Structure formats: structure tokens, C-alpha cells
N, C-alpha and C positions, 0 to 999 in steps of 0.2 A: 417164585409164582410172581405173575403180574394177576394184578384184579379183573375184572370184568367189570365193564363200566354201563352203565346204564343211564337212559333221561327219564324222569319224573320229572318232572314240571318244564313247563313253557308258556312265554308271554312277550306281547307282542303289540306294538305299535305303530304300526304302518301306513301308510298314504291312504289303501282303499277301504281298513279300517282299525277301529283299536279294540282289542280284548282280542281272544282266543277263539272262541264263539263267531266273533260278527267276521273275523278273519278268516275263518275254516269256509264259510256262508258265500263271503265276498271272493276268495277263489274256485270256489267250484262254481259262482257264478260266471267268472269271468269282469266280475265289476274294478272300473277302473277309477285307482285315486288322483287321477291326472287333471289338474284343472288351471284355468286361465287365473294369472297374479294381476293385479292392476298397478300394485309396486312395480313393477318388473319393464310394462310397458311406460310409466313413468321417467324409471331410468335407462329407457332408449335402448336396454336389452334384445339382441336379435331374437333369441328365443321367450315367450311373455309365460311361460308355463312352467310347469312345477310339480311335482307329488310333498305332498307334507301331510301328518296324521290332522287329524283335528281334534282338539282336547278343549272342553266350554270348562269353565268356571268351575262348575261343579262337578265335574274330570279332577280338578286340582287339587280342590280341596280333602277330594277323598286320598291322596296322600302324603299331603304337603302338611304341615301346620302353618297356623296363620303368620309365627314366625319365618318359617322356612319359607313362604310365600313374598316376605317383604324383601324386595329387590332384586327375586329371583329375575333374571333375565338371561336365560341361557335355556333351550330346547332342545338341545342334546340330554343336558342332565336330566331337565324334562321325561321327556320320551324312555332313556335309558331307569329312572328312579318306574317311572310305571310300567314298562315290562318285565322289567328284574323284579319287584314286588309281587310281579301276578305270577312270573314265574314258581316264589319261592312258597306263594302259599297254594298254589296250579299241585304242588308236589308233597301238601299237605304239609310246610312246617309252618312253626308258629315264630312271631316277634313275640323275642320275651325280652320285656326292657329290663332287667334283673342285675346285678350289676358281672357278671363271668358271660365275656363269651363263651361263642359257640368252638370253639378248640378245632375240629374235627370239618370245617367249613371255612371254603374261601373265596375269594373271588376275580377272576379273570378277565374287564369291561373294558373294552376299547373303546377309541374315538381316532376319527382321521383330525379336524381343529374343534377346537371346544370353547364357546363362549365368545363367539366373534361380536354378540350383540355386546356382550357385557365390556367385554373390551372396546367398543366402538364410544360405550358409554362414559368408560372411563378416562378416556384418553380428552373427550373433550371437556371432562372434568378437572383434570390435572392442567389440564392447554390455559384454563381459565380460574386457572389459583383454587381450586378447590377439594384439594387431594381430601381435607376432611368428611365431604359429605359421599368419599365412594362408599361407608358401610363396612362393614367389617364381613362380607360373603364373597366380595369383586378377587379374592386368589382363589378362592376354590370354585367359582364360576369358573373361573380360568386356567386355570391349571390343568393336563390333561387325565391326570389321574380326579380329576375332582370325582367323575361318574361312579369309580371305585371305589372314592372316598365315602360321598354320598350315599350310596350301598352300603358300605360295610357299616357305615354307623347306624342305618335304619336297621340293619337286620342283624348287626350283634355279631358277624363273622370275625372268628380268632384266628385263621390257618393264614394262607397268603391273600394279602387282595392287594393286585393291581390292574393295571391298565395295559394294554398293548394297544401299536397303532402301525398300522400296513397298507394302507389305501386301500384298496376293496377289499384285501382279503383279512382284515383286521378279526373280523367277528369267523371266518372258520377255521383262523391263526388260535384265536381264542380259545377256540371249541377242544382246537387239538392240542393246545398246552394244559386245558384245564384235566383233557382224558389222558394228559401222560401223566401230572401229579398224582391223577385218582389208580392210575395202573401201577404207578410205585410206589404206593402204600403211602402215599406223604400227606393224601386227607381223602376223607370217607366222601365226600361233597365241594363240588364247587361251582358256582353260580357264576355263566360264561356269557357272553353276550357284546354286542357294540351298540355303537351310538351317531349319529347323525345331526348336526345343525340342519336348518334349512335359510329359506333367504337370501339374499341377493351380493351380500359380503362372503359366501359360502361360493354361491355358483356362480358369480361371476367371470373368475378367472379359466373357469370353460367357453361361456360364451364368447370371450375375448379368444379363445382357442378357435369361436368359429366346428366347434365340434357336438354344438347343440342343434337340432333343428329348430328353422325359422320358420319352417310355413304352416303349420299347424297352429299358429294362436288364435285362431274363431274353430279350433278343430280340437281341442289337447286330448280326447279320447283316443286318439286316432292316428300321433304322433310317435307314440314308441311302439316299434315295430323289429323284434327278434327274428333272425334268420331270413326277412324278407325283403323281397329286390328290391319296395320302393322305402326302405332303411333309408336315416337320413340324418341318425347321430341319435346320441341317446338323451335321455328325458331325465335332467337332474332330480334326483327326491331325498327325504328326509325321512328319519323314525330311528327305532328300533325293535333288534329283537333278543331273547335270552329262553337260556337250559339251564335247568340245573339238572347236573352231571352226579349219577352215584356209583359207588361202590356195589356191585349187585348183592352182597352181603348183607352191607346196610340198610339197601331199598327194601329184602325182604323181612329183615326182620323187623322192622317198622309198619310194614305193611305195606310201605307205598305201590301204586298205581305205576307199571312200566310203558311207556310208552315206546319203545326201543332200543337196540342196543350199538355203540359206537364199537365198529369193531377194524378199528385204526384211519389212520390217514398221513397225507406227507406238507411239506413245505420246504419249498428250496424260493431260488432265482437262475433268474437267465442272464447277470452279469451284465446286463443289459452288451451285450458279445450276440453275432452270430445272426445279426436280424432282427436282438431284443435292443430295445433301448429303454427311456424313460415312460414311454406310452404308450410304446407295442414290446408283445413278451415276444422272448426265446422260443420257437416253436419247439426246439432240442429240450431244452427244460419243462416244458409242461407236456411233454411227450413221455418226460425220466417221470414228474412229479405222481400223476399216472400212473403207471408201471410203479410207481413205488407204492401208493395209496393201495395197490393190487395187492402187491406182496406181502405189505405190513399185515395189511386185515385177513390173510390168510385164507383169500380166496383165488379163483381166476378167471378172466375179465367175461366169459360165456354165463356167471353167475350173474352179472349187474343187470338187473332188470331194467333201470330208470334212470339216466342222469337229469338231473339239474341242475345246467348248465351257468356259466356266467354270463355269455350273452347279452350285452348290451344294446345291436342294435346299431351298431358302426360297419365298418366295412368290412374288421377286426369277425368277425360272427362267420365268416364260410374259415376262416384259418382257425378256431380255435373247433368245427369240425373238423377239418382235417386232422385236427392232432389229436380227435379223439378217436378215428375211425383208426391212424395207422395204430394208436398206443393199446388200442383195444384187437385190434388184427380183425374187426368186425365192419360190415356195409349193406348198403341198402334192409333188404328183409331181416336180417339178420343183428342190425345196431338193436341197440335198448331204446327204449322210449325215450324222450327227450324233450324236456320244455324248459322257459324263462318266465320268471314270475315278472320282467322287467316290463313287460307290455301292459301289465296293471299298474306298478307301483311308480315305473321310471327307475331308474338306477340311487340308488338310496345313499352309493359311496360309499362312508368305513362300517350304514349298517348295513350295506347288503347283503353280507355273508350270514349275518345273526338271523336277519328277518327270511333270507331263502332258505338258512337250515328249519326253521319253525315247521315254513310250508316242506321242507323236502320229509320231516317226522312227521307231520300231519298225513301227509299223503300215504305215506308209508301205513301207521298205524291203522289210520279208517279207508285203506284199500279205493283207494279215487288214483288219478292223474290228470291234472290241471289242465287247461286249455291253456295253448298259445296264443293270447291276443293278437289281433291283426294281423298273421300270418296265413292269409289266405293266398298271398303271392310267391308261393316257396323260394328264395335267391334261388338261382339253377344251378350253383354251382354245389349250394347245398343237395339240392333234389338229384346232383347226379350221383353221391354219398350216399344218398337215407331215404328211404321210401316213405314216401308220403302219410302211409298210416302210422309209424311210428314218431309223427309230430304235428298230434293231437290238437282243433283246432279249439274247441270242445273239452269238458271234464268228459273223463272215460271211469266207471266203476270198473275193477281192476286189483281185486287183492294181489301181493306181489310181495316179494319176499325181502331184495338189494337194492338200494338205492347209492347214489356217490353223488355231492354235492360239491361243484366247484369253483371254486373263485379266482380271478387274473387281476392285477392289482398295478398302476401307473407304479415304476423301481423296478418291472419286472421280475415282481414274485407272484407266487403260488402257491396253493393252498385246496387240498382235496380233501376230504372227507369219505369215506365210507359206512352209511348205516345199513341195521340187521332187523327185521320184527325179532321181536324179540318171543325166543320159546326155551322155555328154562330147564328142560330137557337137552338144550344144546351144550357142551363142551369143549374147550379151547384150551 
């Protein structure tokens, strides 16, 4: 029999807030974390704005030892360790410094590109013939699995500890990978999530593609405009989100607080065929992914109350809505409520799925739907398909039962996960 999987811990380091309580307040208030960055202007970027978490030295010292901080130059690892450690503690788990690993707990924590600033530092030292000055942490800070290795050592996890990488779907895919491991009985708990570095060496390629907004450098909070008629491209962001997934029996046995239940999901690819490409989704694949997530979750389309979309503020937003309408066979007033976090955070790239999963679960647990920032002028093609009241501009208090979270990424890859408000009486 498949195990039921619940969420017992959350952690987040987002551009608009670091820490769970701060993040909940920020998304309820529609607070933006998008700012102008002088460094980008100095480097002659067209888009000189972005979203990155604000981490003080004092905050760093709460999570890293002086030895760990020596030479630490990977923002993704910093964000991942903060969010992962917070999720662990939020789940009521302790960090045991003893010799025995926790054999029942594993980690799947993804990333896109990790340690770019550390790479740059290393290249300069090597080219100058100073290889010995690289230090002992250059490898772990620049390998993709550095984030899961850091967390695995800090938390002492003895089950599977690994890293996935699937562009913008990374965080949502990591969650589903952890879900499947617990569901099959191979682990009792999995810390899942994803992170992304910040800065010009991550964001420069997107600026070169001219898919970032260049007209909001002096008004950064207005720049990210998902589902808006005046959307001008996505704003780059960074950060990390983390969730502790747990077998229901294990969570109950230790008296853990439960945020929500993971019902199921789906991952697939459009194969860069049928209209899909490296940068655009194959609509048939997206529809199949949504439909598969619904079937795998054992629900009907009409039971979905809220959708937290991928919705990046590009010309693909309309196509995403069309795909949802086709997959659910619902539109106008019958369509679920829908929102996008990216109006507040920008597009946090490989961290986006996990940060947005945290936001989705918070909405479900606390009974609210956050507003769509900068969407006063709904795109006319979207307005034809969805009633305006289903795209709230400000947060509304509204308890609900089921939310679907979607991520669609470069490479024509897709992931959709379905969460349900936890009720112990439910059997599946």
C-alpha cells in the first residue's frame, strides 16, 4: 500500500522576505523584493533590476560556523542552507551531532548553476598560478550537489542525499521525487527544495536574450507583471525554498504539526517538438502534465480551488492560461482562482518552484489567496478565458481545500504537484 505523504516543515529565503513568518506577511501584503542594482548598471545591463534575499552577517552566523564562513562565496548554498535548516527546525526535528546518521531521512535539493562567483574567483587564482590559494572548499561550493552535501552534513541525513537540476521546474520536481521515495516506503522523511545563485554571471545570459524588462530600472517594483497586458519580460531573481515531507504515520507518531498533504503530481517533457523549443513549452505536453497530475492525485479537475501558476510575465503567460483551460475544461467563472508569486519576487529560476511551493502550502494552511501584483491591466487574451474575480489583485481571506502548483522550464520540461488541506479522517 502506498504511504500517505504530508508536509511538516517549511523554510524560505526569498527576495521579498527571509524566514517563514516574514514571508507569509510579505505575500499577504503584496510586498516586492525587486530592487535596482548598481552593479548591473555599471556592467551596462539593459535590465538593471533583480530580486535577491537580504542576508545580514548576523544572519549568516546563525547558520554557519566561522570555519564554514571562511571563503564561502556561493549565494545559492547560503540560501539553501538557511531555508533547509529552517524547514528542518520548523518540522520539530533536532540536529544531532552524534555519530549515527538519521537513516530514515534523506535530501533532494536542486539547483541550476551553483557557485558561479566561486568559479570566477578560482579561475583568476588558477590563471595567476595561485592554485594553492583556492582553499579546501572550492570543490564543494562549485559542484551542483554542493547544496545537498552541505545540508546532508549539517543535518546528518543517512538516506538518499542528492541534487536534481531541471531549469525552472527544479524545485517542484525535487518535491515530487521526495514524495515518491516516501510513498514507496524507501524513506520516512525527505527534505526537498531548490536554490539559485544571484548576480550578473547568472542573469547576464537572460539579459543578452532580451527577455528581461529594460524599462523599469527606476521603478523596479512595477517591473514584474504576470498576466498583465503591459508585461515586458521576467525579472531575474534568486533564493531558496525548502519543505520537509514525511510519511503520515511517522508524523503522527512524533506529534508533528502538519501543513498539508501531497496528493500527487506529474513530470514530463514536450521533447522540443510540436511548437516546443528550448525556451517555449509544447502545449500538448503541458496539458498532459496537468491532466496526469490530476489523475495521479485521485481528484477531478473541478476539485481544484486555486492554481499557483508558473506565469513569468512574458508572452507565454497567455499560452499557459489556454493550456490550463484546455486541461481542466473550465473557464470564466468556473475556472479556479489563479495567482503568480513572480510579481513580488521576480523569477527565481531554479529556486522558483520550491519558493512557490512554500507559498502555495502557506495559502492552503492559512486560508488565504495572495494577490497578483501589477496585474491591474489583465491581458485581453487572458481576460477572454478567466473571469477577473478569479485573478485577485490583493490578498483575500478564503479557506479552500486543494491547490495545484505548476512549473514549466527551459528545455521544454514540466512539473505539476497537487496539495490538499490535511484531514486525518481522509483515506485514499
